[in-house]
mmCIF file of the N, C-alpha and C atoms, coordinates in Angstrom:
data_MODEL
# 
_entry.id   MODEL 
# 
loop_
_atom_site.group_PDB 
_atom_site.id 
_atom_site.type_symbol 
_atom_site.label_atom_id 
_atom_site.label_alt_id 
_atom_site.label_comp_id 
_atom_site.label_asym_id 
_atom_site.label_entity_id 
_atom_site.label_seq_id 
_atom_site.pdbx_PDB_ins_code 
_atom_site.Cartn_x 
_atom_site.Cartn_y 
_atom_site.Cartn_z 
_atom_site.occupancy 
_atom_site.B_iso_or_equiv 
_atom_site.pdbx_formal_charge 
_atom_site.auth_seq_id 
_atom_site.auth_comp_id 
_atom_site.auth_asym_id 
_atom_site.auth_atom_id 
_atom_site.pdbx_PDB_model_num 
ATOM 1   N N  . UNK A 1 1  ? 127.939 -3.280 99.847  1.00 0.00 ? 1  UNK A N  1 
ATOM 2   C CA . UNK A 1 1  ? 128.346 -2.352 98.805  1.00 0.00 ? 1  UNK A CA 1 
ATOM 3   C C  . UNK A 1 1  ? 129.540 -1.550 99.327  1.00 0.00 ? 1  UNK A C  1 
ATOM 4   N N  . UNK A 1 2  ? 130.601 -1.485 98.534  1.00 0.00 ? 2  UNK A N  1 
ATOM 5   C CA . UNK A 1 2  ? 131.792 -0.764 98.968  1.00 0.00 ? 2  UNK A CA 1 
ATOM 6   C C  . UNK A 1 2  ? 131.572 0.743  98.897  1.00 0.00 ? 2  UNK A C  1 
ATOM 7   N N  . UNK A 1 3  ? 132.429 1.462  99.575  1.00 0.00 ? 3  UNK A N  1 
ATOM 8   C CA . UNK A 1 3  ? 132.260 2.919  99.643  1.00 0.00 ? 3  UNK A CA 1 
ATOM 9   C C  . UNK A 1 3  ? 132.485 3.577  98.281  1.00 0.00 ? 3  UNK A C  1 
ATOM 10  N N  . UNK A 1 4  ? 133.398 3.014  97.467  1.00 0.00 ? 4  UNK A N  1 
ATOM 11  C CA . UNK A 1 4  ? 133.628 3.589  96.141  1.00 0.00 ? 4  UNK A CA 1 
ATOM 12  C C  . UNK A 1 4  ? 132.390 3.438  95.266  1.00 0.00 ? 4  UNK A C  1 
ATOM 13  N N  . UNK A 1 5  ? 131.749 2.284  95.344  1.00 0.00 ? 5  UNK A N  1 
ATOM 14  C CA . UNK A 1 5  ? 130.536 2.073  94.552  1.00 0.00 ? 5  UNK A CA 1 
ATOM 15  C C  . UNK A 1 5  ? 129.418 2.998  95.009  1.00 0.00 ? 5  UNK A C  1 
ATOM 16  N N  . UNK A 1 6  ? 129.305 3.188  96.306  1.00 0.00 ? 6  UNK A N  1 
ATOM 17  C CA . UNK A 1 6  ? 128.271 4.066  96.843  1.00 0.00 ? 6  UNK A CA 1 
ATOM 18  C C  . UNK A 1 6  ? 128.500 5.507  96.394  1.00 0.00 ? 6  UNK A C  1 
ATOM 19  N N  . UNK A 1 7  ? 129.750 5.962  96.448  1.00 0.00 ? 7  UNK A N  1 
ATOM 20  C CA . UNK A 1 7  ? 130.067 7.331  96.032  1.00 0.00 ? 7  UNK A CA 1 
ATOM 21  C C  . UNK A 1 7  ? 129.800 7.506  94.541  1.00 0.00 ? 7  UNK A C  1 
ATOM 22  N N  . UNK A 1 8  ? 130.167 6.521  93.744  1.00 0.00 ? 8  UNK A N  1 
ATOM 23  C CA . UNK A 1 8  ? 129.931 6.607  92.307  1.00 0.00 ? 8  UNK A CA 1 
ATOM 24  C C  . UNK A 1 8  ? 128.443 6.620  91.991  1.00 0.00 ? 8  UNK A C  1 
ATOM 25  N N  . UNK A 1 9  ? 127.670 5.803  92.690  1.00 0.00 ? 9  UNK A N  1 
ATOM 26  C CA . UNK A 1 9  ? 126.226 5.775  92.481  1.00 0.00 ? 9  UNK A CA 1 
ATOM 27  C C  . UNK A 1 9  ? 125.595 7.116  92.843  1.00 0.00 ? 9  UNK A C  1 
ATOM 28  N N  . UNK A 1 10 ? 126.008 7.686  93.955  1.00 0.00 ? 10 UNK A N  1 
ATOM 29  C CA . UNK A 1 10 ? 125.493 9.003  94.357  1.00 0.00 ? 10 UNK A CA 1 
ATOM 30  C C  . UNK A 1 10 ? 125.895 10.060 93.338  1.00 0.00 ? 10 UNK A C  1 
ATOM 31  N N  . UNK A 1 11 ? 127.128 9.979  92.833  1.00 0.00 ? 11 UNK A N  1 
ATOM 32  C CA . UNK A 1 11 ? 127.597 10.954 91.846  1.00 0.00 ? 11 UNK A CA 1 
ATOM 33  C C  . UNK A 1 11 ? 126.793 10.871 90.557  1.00 0.00 ? 11 UNK A C  1 
ATOM 34  N N  . UNK A 1 12 ? 126.463 9.675  90.123  1.00 0.00 ? 12 UNK A N  1 
ATOM 35  C CA . UNK A 1 12 ? 125.673 9.525  88.900  1.00 0.00 ? 12 UNK A CA 1 
ATOM 36  C C  . UNK A 1 12 ? 124.264 10.059 89.110  1.00 0.00 ? 12 UNK A C  1 
ATOM 37  N N  . UNK A 1 13 ? 123.684 9.803  90.273  1.00 0.00 ? 13 UNK A N  1 
ATOM 38  C CA . UNK A 1 13 ? 122.348 10.334 90.569  1.00 0.00 ? 13 UNK A CA 1 
ATOM 39  C C  . UNK A 1 13 ? 122.364 11.858 90.570  1.00 0.00 ? 13 UNK A C  1 
ATOM 40  N N  . UNK A 1 14 ? 123.386 12.452 91.187  1.00 0.00 ? 14 UNK A N  1 
ATOM 41  C CA . UNK A 1 14 ? 123.504 13.913 91.198  1.00 0.00 ? 14 UNK A CA 1 
ATOM 42  C C  . UNK A 1 14 ? 123.702 14.442 89.780  1.00 0.00 ? 14 UNK A C  1 
ATOM 43  N N  . UNK A 1 15 ? 124.488 13.741 88.961  1.00 0.00 ? 15 UNK A N  1 
ATOM 44  C CA . UNK A 1 15 ? 124.706 14.170 87.576  1.00 0.00 ? 15 UNK A CA 1 
ATOM 45  C C  . UNK A 1 15 ? 123.405 14.147 86.784  1.00 0.00 ? 15 UNK A C  1 
ATOM 46  N N  . UNK A 1 16 ? 122.583 13.134 87.003  1.00 0.00 ? 16 UNK A N  1 
ATOM 47  C CA . UNK A 1 16 ? 121.294 13.068 86.313  1.00 0.00 ? 16 UNK A CA 1 
ATOM 48  C C  . UNK A 1 16 ? 120.392 14.210 86.765  1.00 0.00 ? 16 UNK A C  1 
ATOM 49  N N  . UNK A 1 17 ? 120.385 14.493 88.059  1.00 0.00 ? 17 UNK A N  1 
ATOM 50  C CA . UNK A 1 17 ? 119.570 15.608 88.570  1.00 0.00 ? 17 UNK A CA 1 
ATOM 51  C C  . UNK A 1 17 ? 120.044 16.929 87.980  1.00 0.00 ? 17 UNK A C  1 
ATOM 52  N N  . UNK A 1 18 ? 121.364 17.128 87.907  1.00 0.00 ? 18 UNK A N  1 
ATOM 53  C CA . UNK A 1 18 ? 121.899 18.356 87.308  1.00 0.00 ? 18 UNK A CA 1 
ATOM 54  C C  . UNK A 1 18 ? 121.495 18.447 85.840  1.00 0.00 ? 18 UNK A C  1 
ATOM 55  N N  . UNK A 1 19 ? 121.541 17.324 85.119  1.00 0.00 ? 19 UNK A N  1 
ATOM 56  C CA . UNK A 1 19 ? 121.116 17.318 83.720  1.00 0.00 ? 19 UNK A CA 1 
ATOM 57  C C  . UNK A 1 19 ? 119.657 17.691 83.562  1.00 0.00 ? 19 UNK A C  1 
ATOM 58  N N  . UNK A 1 20 ? 118.796 17.177 84.440  1.00 0.00 ? 20 UNK A N  1 
ATOM 59  C CA . UNK A 1 20 ? 117.367 17.508 84.376  1.00 0.00 ? 20 UNK A CA 1 
ATOM 60  C C  . UNK A 1 20 ? 117.138 18.976 84.700  1.00 0.00 ? 20 UNK A C  1 
ATOM 61  N N  . UNK A 1 21 ? 117.829 19.490 85.717  1.00 0.00 ? 21 UNK A N  1 
ATOM 62  C CA . UNK A 1 21 ? 117.687 20.911 86.073  1.00 0.00 ? 21 UNK A CA 1 
ATOM 63  C C  . UNK A 1 21 ? 118.146 21.791 84.922  1.00 0.00 ? 21 UNK A C  1 
ATOM 64  N N  . UNK A 1 22 ? 119.262 21.428 84.285  1.00 0.00 ? 22 UNK A N  1 
ATOM 65  C CA . UNK A 1 22 ? 119.733 22.214 83.143  1.00 0.00 ? 22 UNK A CA 1 
ATOM 66  C C  . UNK A 1 22 ? 118.738 22.162 81.995  1.00 0.00 ? 22 UNK A C  1 
ATOM 67  N N  . UNK A 1 23 ? 118.096 21.017 81.810  1.00 0.00 ? 23 UNK A N  1 
ATOM 68  C CA . UNK A 1 23 ? 117.094 20.891 80.751  1.00 0.00 ? 23 UNK A CA 1 
ATOM 69  C C  . UNK A 1 23 ? 115.927 21.827 81.007  1.00 0.00 ? 23 UNK A C  1 
ATOM 70  N N  . UNK A 1 24 ? 115.484 21.908 82.252  1.00 0.00 ? 24 UNK A N  1 
ATOM 71  C CA . UNK A 1 24 ? 114.336 22.756 82.583  1.00 0.00 ? 24 UNK A CA 1 
ATOM 72  C C  . UNK A 1 24 ? 114.713 24.232 82.520  1.00 0.00 ? 24 UNK A C  1 
ATOM 73  N N  . UNK A 1 25 ? 115.859 24.588 83.096  1.00 0.00 ? 25 UNK A N  1 
ATOM 74  C CA . UNK A 1 25 ? 116.247 25.998 83.189  1.00 0.00 ? 25 UNK A CA 1 
ATOM 75  C C  . UNK A 1 25 ? 116.621 26.563 81.823  1.00 0.00 ? 25 UNK A C  1 
ATOM 76  N N  . UNK A 1 26 ? 117.436 25.837 81.063  1.00 0.00 ? 26 UNK A N  1 
ATOM 77  C CA . UNK A 1 26 ? 117.943 26.357 79.797  1.00 0.00 ? 26 UNK A CA 1 
ATOM 78  C C  . UNK A 1 26 ? 117.160 25.873 78.583  1.00 0.00 ? 26 UNK A C  1 
ATOM 79  N N  . UNK A 1 27 ? 116.085 25.115 78.808  1.00 0.00 ? 27 UNK A N  1 
ATOM 80  C CA . UNK A 1 27 ? 115.217 24.613 77.732  1.00 0.00 ? 27 UNK A CA 1 
ATOM 81  C C  . UNK A 1 27 ? 115.995 23.761 76.723  1.00 0.00 ? 27 UNK A C  1 
ATOM 82  N N  . UNK A 1 28 ? 116.916 22.935 77.245  1.00 0.00 ? 28 UNK A N  1 
ATOM 83  C CA . UNK A 1 28 ? 117.671 22.026 76.394  1.00 0.00 ? 28 UNK A CA 1 
ATOM 84  C C  . UNK A 1 28 ? 116.793 20.855 75.980  1.00 0.00 ? 28 UNK A C  1 
ATOM 85  N N  . UNK A 1 29 ? 117.083 20.252 74.825  1.00 0.00 ? 29 UNK A N  1 
ATOM 86  C CA . UNK A 1 29 ? 116.402 18.996 74.484  1.00 0.00 ? 29 UNK A CA 1 
ATOM 87  C C  . UNK A 1 29 ? 116.830 17.879 75.450  1.00 0.00 ? 29 UNK A C  1 
ATOM 88  N N  . UNK A 1 30 ? 116.067 16.831 75.497  1.00 0.00 ? 30 UNK A N  1 
ATOM 89  C CA . UNK A 1 30 ? 116.354 15.735 76.426  1.00 0.00 ? 30 UNK A CA 1 
ATOM 90  C C  . UNK A 1 30 ? 117.703 15.088 76.143  1.00 0.00 ? 30 UNK A C  1 
ATOM 91  N N  . UNK A 1 31 ? 118.083 14.973 74.885  1.00 0.00 ? 31 UNK A N  1 
ATOM 92  C CA . UNK A 1 31 ? 119.344 14.316 74.542  1.00 0.00 ? 31 UNK A CA 1 
ATOM 93  C C  . UNK A 1 31 ? 120.534 15.111 75.064  1.00 0.00 ? 31 UNK A C  1 
ATOM 94  N N  . UNK A 1 32 ? 120.434 16.431 75.070  1.00 0.00 ? 32 UNK A N  1 
ATOM 95  C CA . UNK A 1 32 ? 121.532 17.263 75.575  1.00 0.00 ? 32 UNK A CA 1 
ATOM 96  C C  . UNK A 1 32 ? 121.703 17.043 77.072  1.00 0.00 ? 32 UNK A C  1 
ATOM 97  N N  . UNK A 1 33 ? 120.608 17.030 77.808  1.00 0.00 ? 33 UNK A N  1 
ATOM 98  C CA . UNK A 1 33 ? 120.716 16.813 79.253  1.00 0.00 ? 33 UNK A CA 1 
ATOM 99  C C  . UNK A 1 33 ? 121.220 15.405 79.552  1.00 0.00 ? 33 UNK A C  1 
ATOM 100 N N  . UNK A 1 34 ? 120.855 14.429 78.722  1.00 0.00 ? 34 UNK A N  1 
ATOM 101 C CA . UNK A 1 34 ? 121.351 13.065 78.918  1.00 0.00 ? 34 UNK A CA 1 
ATOM 102 C C  . UNK A 1 34 ? 122.858 12.994 78.690  1.00 0.00 ? 34 UNK A C  1 
ATOM 103 N N  . UNK A 1 35 ? 123.342 13.679 77.661  1.00 0.00 ? 35 UNK A N  1 
ATOM 104 C CA . UNK A 1 35 ? 124.780 13.685 77.374  1.00 0.00 ? 35 UNK A CA 1 
ATOM 105 C C  . UNK A 1 35 ? 125.544 14.406 78.480  1.00 0.00 ? 35 UNK A C  1 
ATOM 106 N N  . UNK A 1 36 ? 125.013 15.528 78.961  1.00 0.00 ? 36 UNK A N  1 
ATOM 107 C CA . UNK A 1 36 ? 125.654 16.258 80.058  1.00 0.00 ? 36 UNK A CA 1 
ATOM 108 C C  . UNK A 1 36 ? 125.714 15.381 81.304  1.00 0.00 ? 36 UNK A C  1 
ATOM 109 N N  . UNK A 1 37 ? 124.627 14.701 81.623  1.00 0.00 ? 37 UNK A N  1 
ATOM 110 C CA . UNK A 1 37 ? 124.606 13.821 82.788  1.00 0.00 ? 37 UNK A CA 1 
ATOM 111 C C  . UNK A 1 37 ? 125.596 12.671 82.621  1.00 0.00 ? 37 UNK A C  1 
ATOM 112 N N  . UNK A 1 38 ? 125.699 12.142 81.415  1.00 0.00 ? 38 UNK A N  1 
ATOM 113 C CA . UNK A 1 38 ? 126.644 11.060 81.152  1.00 0.00 ? 38 UNK A CA 1 
ATOM 114 C C  . UNK A 1 38 ? 128.075 11.525 81.379  1.00 0.00 ? 38 UNK A C  1 
ATOM 115 N N  . UNK A 1 39 ? 128.433 12.682 80.823  1.00 0.00 ? 39 UNK A N  1 
ATOM 116 C CA . UNK A 1 39 ? 129.792 13.184 80.991  1.00 0.00 ? 39 UNK A CA 1 
ATOM 117 C C  . UNK A 1 39 ? 130.094 13.554 82.440  1.00 0.00 ? 39 UNK A C  1 
ATOM 118 N N  . UNK A 1 40 ? 129.132 14.117 83.151  1.00 0.00 ? 40 UNK A N  1 
ATOM 119 C CA . UNK A 1 40 ? 129.346 14.412 84.568  1.00 0.00 ? 40 UNK A CA 1 
ATOM 120 C C  . UNK A 1 40 ? 129.549 13.128 85.366  1.00 0.00 ? 40 UNK A C  1 
ATOM 121 N N  . UNK A 1 41 ? 128.790 12.100 85.055  1.00 0.00 ? 41 UNK A N  1 
ATOM 122 C CA . UNK A 1 41 ? 128.964 10.815 85.733  1.00 0.00 ? 41 UNK A CA 1 
ATOM 123 C C  . UNK A 1 41 ? 130.325 10.206 85.469  1.00 0.00 ? 41 UNK A C  1 
ATOM 124 N N  . UNK A 1 42 ? 130.774 10.280 84.215  1.00 0.00 ? 42 UNK A N  1 
ATOM 125 C CA . UNK A 1 42 ? 132.097 9.759  83.864  1.00 0.00 ? 42 UNK A CA 1 
ATOM 126 C C  . UNK A 1 42 ? 133.186 10.558 84.567  1.00 0.00 ? 42 UNK A C  1 
ATOM 127 N N  . UNK A 1 43 ? 133.044 11.878 84.596  1.00 0.00 ? 43 UNK A N  1 
ATOM 128 C CA . UNK A 1 43 ? 134.040 12.735 85.241  1.00 0.00 ? 43 UNK A CA 1 
ATOM 129 C C  . UNK A 1 43 ? 134.158 12.424 86.726  1.00 0.00 ? 43 UNK A C  1 
ATOM 130 N N  . UNK A 1 44 ? 133.034 12.321 87.403  1.00 0.00 ? 44 UNK A N  1 
ATOM 131 C CA . UNK A 1 44 ? 133.075 12.046 88.840  1.00 0.00 ? 44 UNK A CA 1 
ATOM 132 C C  . UNK A 1 44 ? 133.600 10.636 89.098  1.00 0.00 ? 44 UNK A C  1 
ATOM 133 N N  . UNK A 1 45 ? 133.226 9.683  88.265  1.00 0.00 ? 45 UNK A N  1 
ATOM 134 C CA . UNK A 1 45 ? 133.761 8.332  88.411  1.00 0.00 ? 45 UNK A CA 1 
ATOM 135 C C  . UNK A 1 45 ? 135.272 8.304  88.240  1.00 0.00 ? 45 UNK A C  1 
ATOM 136 N N  . UNK A 1 46 ? 135.781 9.075  87.298  1.00 0.00 ? 46 UNK A N  1 
ATOM 137 C CA . UNK A 1 46 ? 137.227 9.153  87.085  1.00 0.00 ? 46 UNK A CA 1 
ATOM 138 C C  . UNK A 1 46 ? 137.919 9.794  88.282  1.00 0.00 ? 46 UNK A C  1 
ATOM 139 N N  . UNK A 1 47 ? 137.314 10.835 88.841  1.00 0.00 ? 47 UNK A N  1 
ATOM 140 C CA . UNK A 1 47 ? 137.889 11.488 90.019  1.00 0.00 ? 47 UNK A CA 1 
ATOM 141 C C  . UNK A 1 47 ? 137.918 10.526 91.202  1.00 0.00 ? 47 UNK A C  1 
ATOM 142 N N  . UNK A 1 48 ? 136.845 9.772  91.394  1.00 0.00 ? 48 UNK A N  1 
ATOM 143 C CA . UNK A 1 48 ? 136.818 8.771  92.472  1.00 0.00 ? 48 UNK A CA 1 
ATOM 144 C C  . UNK A 1 48 ? 137.893 7.718  92.239  1.00 0.00 ? 48 UNK A C  1 
ATOM 145 N N  . UNK A 1 49 ? 138.091 7.308  90.994  1.00 0.00 ? 49 UNK A N  1 
ATOM 146 C CA . UNK A 1 49 ? 139.134 6.338  90.656  1.00 0.00 ? 49 UNK A CA 1 
ATOM 147 C C  . UNK A 1 49 ? 140.521 6.882  91.005  1.00 0.00 ? 49 UNK A C  1 
ATOM 148 N N  . UNK A 1 50 ? 140.781 8.138  90.653  1.00 0.00 ? 50 UNK A N  1 
ATOM 149 C CA . UNK A 1 50 ? 142.082 8.737  90.965  1.00 0.00 ? 50 UNK A CA 1 
ATOM 150 C C  . UNK A 1 50 ? 142.304 8.838  92.467  1.00 0.00 ? 50 UNK A C  1 
ATOM 151 N N  . UNK A 1 51 ? 141.279 9.245  93.198  1.00 0.00 ? 51 UNK A N  1 
ATOM 152 C CA . UNK A 1 51 ? 141.405 9.361  94.654  1.00 0.00 ? 51 UNK A CA 1 
ATOM 153 C C  . UNK A 1 51 ? 141.649 7.994  95.274  1.00 0.00 ? 51 UNK A C  1 
ATOM 154 N N  . UNK A 1 52 ? 140.954 6.972  94.786  1.00 0.00 ? 52 UNK A N  1 
ATOM 155 C CA . UNK A 1 52 ? 141.141 5.620  95.310  1.00 0.00 ? 52 UNK A CA 1 
ATOM 156 C C  . UNK A 1 52 ? 142.561 5.135  95.054  1.00 0.00 ? 52 UNK A C  1 
ATOM 157 N N  . UNK A 1 53 ? 143.083 5.368  93.854  1.00 0.00 ? 53 UNK A N  1 
ATOM 158 C CA . UNK A 1 53 ? 144.462 4.972  93.559  1.00 0.00 ? 53 UNK A CA 1 
ATOM 159 C C  . UNK A 1 53 ? 145.448 5.721  94.432  1.00 0.00 ? 53 UNK A C  1 
ATOM 160 N N  . UNK A 1 54 ? 145.219 7.003  94.648  1.00 0.00 ? 54 UNK A N  1 
ATOM 161 C CA . UNK A 1 54 ? 146.111 7.804  95.480  1.00 0.00 ? 54 UNK A CA 1 
ATOM 162 C C  . UNK A 1 54 ? 146.110 7.288  96.911  1.00 0.00 ? 54 UNK A C  1 
ATOM 163 N N  . UNK A 1 55 ? 144.932 6.956  97.437  1.00 0.00 ? 55 UNK A N  1 
ATOM 164 C CA . UNK A 1 55 ? 144.843 6.462  98.811  1.00 0.00 ? 55 UNK A CA 1 
ATOM 165 C C  . UNK A 1 55 ? 145.494 5.084  98.935  1.00 0.00 ? 55 UNK A C  1 
ATOM 166 N N  . UNK A 1 56 ? 145.349 4.234  97.915  1.00 0.00 ? 56 UNK A N  1 
ATOM 167 C CA . UNK A 1 56 ? 145.985 2.915  97.947  1.00 0.00 ? 56 UNK A CA 1 
ATOM 168 C C  . UNK A 1 56 ? 147.505 3.034  97.936  1.00 0.00 ? 56 UNK A C  1 
ATOM 169 N N  . UNK A 1 57 ? 148.040 3.965  97.161  1.00 0.00 ? 57 UNK A N  1 
ATOM 170 C CA . UNK A 1 57 ? 149.487 4.156  97.113  1.00 0.00 ? 57 UNK A CA 1 
ATOM 171 C C  . UNK A 1 57 ? 150.016 4.684  98.438  1.00 0.00 ? 57 UNK A C  1 
ATOM 172 N N  . UNK A 1 58 ? 149.228 5.507  99.118  1.00 0.00 ? 58 UNK A N  1 
ATOM 173 C CA . UNK A 1 58 ? 149.663 6.043  100.409 1.00 0.00 ? 58 UNK A CA 1 
ATOM 174 C C  . UNK A 1 58 ? 149.681 4.974  101.486 1.00 0.00 ? 58 UNK A C  1 
ATOM 175 N N  . UNK A 1 59 ? 148.789 3.993  101.390 1.00 0.00 ? 59 UNK A N  1 
ATOM 176 C CA . UNK A 1 59 ? 148.723 2.939  102.407 1.00 0.00 ? 59 UNK A CA 1 
ATOM 177 C C  . UNK A 1 59 ? 149.917 2.001  102.327 1.00 0.00 ? 59 UNK A C  1 
ATOM 178 N N  . UNK A 1 60 ? 150.537 1.897  101.161 1.00 0.00 ? 60 UNK A N  1 
ATOM 179 C CA . UNK A 1 60 ? 151.678 0.990  100.998 1.00 0.00 ? 60 UNK A CA 1 
ATOM 180 C C  . UNK A 1 60 ? 152.893 1.529  101.611 1.00 0.00 ? 60 UNK A C  1 
# 
């Protein structure tokens, strides 16, 4: 498993945990915490993508 995939997998797991914590603390419905976790996962995946592209450009 490549390092980018590992980081993305960890980020999605953390996003799901944050969504569950927000559901418990703020009494959100399950769908709200699922949407928050989805957007956090997409955001972190996009950030990892940008960092990977930046590092690839620097290596050239």
